[in-house]
Each structure stands twice: as C-alpha cells, then as structure tokens.
LUMTORTOR-54261 format. One record per atom (N, C-alpha, C): residue in one letter; x, y, z. Coordinates in steps of 0.1 Angstrom, whole numbers, plus 5000, padded with zeros to 4 digits. Atoms other than C-alpha are relative to their C-alpha. Layout:
BEGIN
AXYZ
...
***
This chain:
BEGIN
M501149964985
M957174593651
M500150085007
A500049904994
A955974843667
A500049985012
T499750084982
T957074873707
T498450055004
I501149964992
I954174883729
I500350105013
K499649974989
K954175143756
K499450005013
R500549994989
R951575073779
R498949845000
F500350095006
F950174763785
F498149975001
E501549975006
E946274863778
E500349974988
D499750035013
D947774813743
D500049874998
L499850115000
L948274463746
L498849915004
D501150055004
D945474253730
D499949905013
A500450074986
A945773983760
A499650055012
W500549954990
W945374223784
W498650044999
K501449955002
K942274363768
K498649894996
I500950105001
I940874033763
I499749945014
S499950104993
S941673893797
S498950135009
R500549904997
R939774273808
R498449944998
E501450035006
E936574103786
E499949865009
L500150124996
L936973783801
L499450015014
C500149894988
C936973973839
C498850014999
K501749905002
K933674153830
K499049915000
K500850125007
K931973823814
K499549965016
I500450084984
I932273643849
I499450085009
G500749944989
G931573913870
G498450054996
E501950005003
E927973963852
E499249875003
I501050084995
I927373643857
I499549975016
I499949994983
I928173633893
I499150115006
D500949894999
D925973943895
D498749965000
K501550055001
K922873753886
K499549955012
E499950114988
E923173553918
E500049894999
L500150165005
L923573233901
L500749885009
F498550064989
F926573183928
F499450015012
Q500549984991
Q924073223953
Q500850065008
K499149934988
K926073233985
K501249925002
N498550064997
N929273053977
N500650074995
Y499049864996
Y931273363989
Y501349924995
R498450055004
R934473123983
R500349994984
L499650035011
L934073003950
L499750144993
I500349875008
I933073393938
I501050055004
G498549915000
G936473483951
G501149954997
Q498550085013
Q938573223932
Q499950034990
I500550015018
I936773253902
I500550164997
E500249854999
E936473663907
E501850025002
G498649984998
G940473613919
G500549934987
S499150045011
S941873413889
S499850074988
S500549935014
S939773603860
S501050144999
G499449874999
G941473913880
G501750025001
S498250034999
S945173793881
S500449964988
I499350015008
I945173693847
I500450154992
M499349885006
M945074073834
M500750115012
D498949954990
D946874193864
D501149975002
N499050054998
N949573993863
N501050024986
I499249915012
I950274103825
I500550175001
A499849884996
A949774463838
A501450045011
E498449964988
E952474423869
E500949974996
G498750025008
G954774263844
G500850054992
F499749875006
F955074483821
F500150115004
E499549854994
E955474763844
E501250005009
R498850034992
R958074613863
R501250014993
G499049885011
G960174723828
G500949894997
T499150105004
T962374373823
T499249924995
R500250055008
R962274153798
R499549855012
A500750154997
A962573873822
A499149995012
E501449964989
E960074013850
E499149944989
F500849995005
F957774043822
F499249834997
I500750104999
I957673683812
I499749915013
Q500050064989
Q958073553847
Q498050025003
F501549964996
F954473773853
F498949944991
L501050065014
L953173623820
L499949885000
G499950164995
G953973263832
G498749995010
Y501250024989
Y951673383865
Y498250024994
S501650055006
S948673453842
S499749924991
K500350135008
K948973193819
K499349905012
G500250094990
G948772973853
G498450015005
S501349925001
S945673203860
S499249964994
C501150085009
C944073073831
C499549895004
G500350154996
G944172723840
G499150025012
E500749974987
E942972803875
E498750034997
F501649954998
F939672993863
F499749894988
R501250115007
R938872733836
R499749885014
S500450164989
S939072433866
S499050055011
Q500849964991
Q936972663886
Q498650044994
L501150015011
L934672753855
L499349815004
Y500250124999
Y934172313857
Y499250025016
R500650064989
R933272333893
R498550115003
A501649915005
A930472663886
A499549914996
L501050085007
L929172433859
L499149925009
D500550134994
D928972123883
D499150055010
R501449964991
R926972333907
R499150074991
K500849925009
K924972453880
K499850165002
Y500049835002
Y925972853884
Y500250064991
I500249935011
I926272903850
I500049884992
T500750075011
T924972753819
T501449924990
Q499250065012
Q926772513792
Q500450114987
I500249905011
I926272793768
I501450105009
E499849874995
E927973043791
E501349945004
I498250065000
I931472803799
I500349974990
E499250015014
E932072753763
E500550164994
E499449875003
E931973113759
E501450055009
L498949944991
L934673183787
L500949894997
F498950115007
F936372863778
F500950094989
V499249975013
V936972993745
V500950155001
L498949904999
L938373313758
L501049995008
A498850044993
A940573153784
A500949944991
T499650055002
T941972963766
T500850074981
R499749915007
R942273273735
R501550045008
I498549974991
I944673423762
I501049865002
S498950034999
S946673163772
S501049974988
A499750015014
A947373083736
A501050134995
M499549865003
M948373433734
M500650045005
I499249944995
I950373463762
I500749904996
Q498650115011
Q952473133751
Q501050054991
K499149935019
K953273293718
K500850115008
F499449904996
F953973593736
F501749995010
I498650074995
I956573433761
I500949974990
E499050075007
E957873283732
E501050094995
Y499149905003
Y958873573715
Y500650085009
L499549944989
L959673753743
L501649905003
Q499050114997
Q962173473752
Q501249994991
K498750025013
K963973523712
K500750165002
T499249865004
T964573903712
T500450045008
E499249964988
E966874103724
E499850105009
V500849874987
V964774363741
V500049955016
K500150064990
K965574373774
K498950095011
G501449964993
G962974583787
G500550205004
V500049864997
V963074973798
V501150055016
R499250014990
R964974923830
R501449924998
K498850095003
K967674703816
K500750074983
K499249955013
K968874943784
K501550014999
***
C-alpha cells in the first residue's frame, strides 16, 4: 500500500470537499432565505468533515489522526441531521437531499474503514517513528 503524503490525496477528504461545495451551491441559491443560524450550522458541519480529516492527518500521530477522524465522522452525522431540518423547511428538494445523503454516508463509511485500518496498523505516524 502506498504511503499518503498529503491529506489532499485522501479520497474521504476529496469527497468531503465535494460535499461542502454542493451544499454551498444550494445555500448560494438563496433557498435558505434568512435562516442564518441553519446556514452557519450546515456549512460548519460540512466544513468540519473535511477540516478534521486534514487536521488529524497533519497532527502526525496515528492516535490523533484516529481521534480527528472520529470527529469528522460525527460531523457527517450532524450534517445529515441538519439536512432533515433543511428539507422540513423546504430549503432543499428531495433530490438534493438524496444526493447529499449518498455522499455523506459514503464519507462516513470510508472514515470508519480508515479508522479500523489505522487501529490495526503498525504505523505510528511521522511524529512517532
């Protein structure tokens, strides 16, 4: 297995970035009207998914990376919950929520598998050689 040198090379991060972009495009269509609180929460949780992957990777230890991947996975759940709120308020369509759910659940599964891999590997991280 090839060693990943940058968080930008991680598929989970790439898809998280795509998810963040897609929700941003929906928000920018002004469908969320003036619900600034929900806008902040849903943008925050979607950004937190990719940001925690990046931060955990950059921490340089396996244990911290696993911890931050857990935060990222939690943000996936938070994001999905907020999508329900947006749907209930008719800020997004059923088609949009389904597309975003597919991405969010895919990211969550990828993160879980990555956590399981990291828990079994002997690699300790660049700070723990």
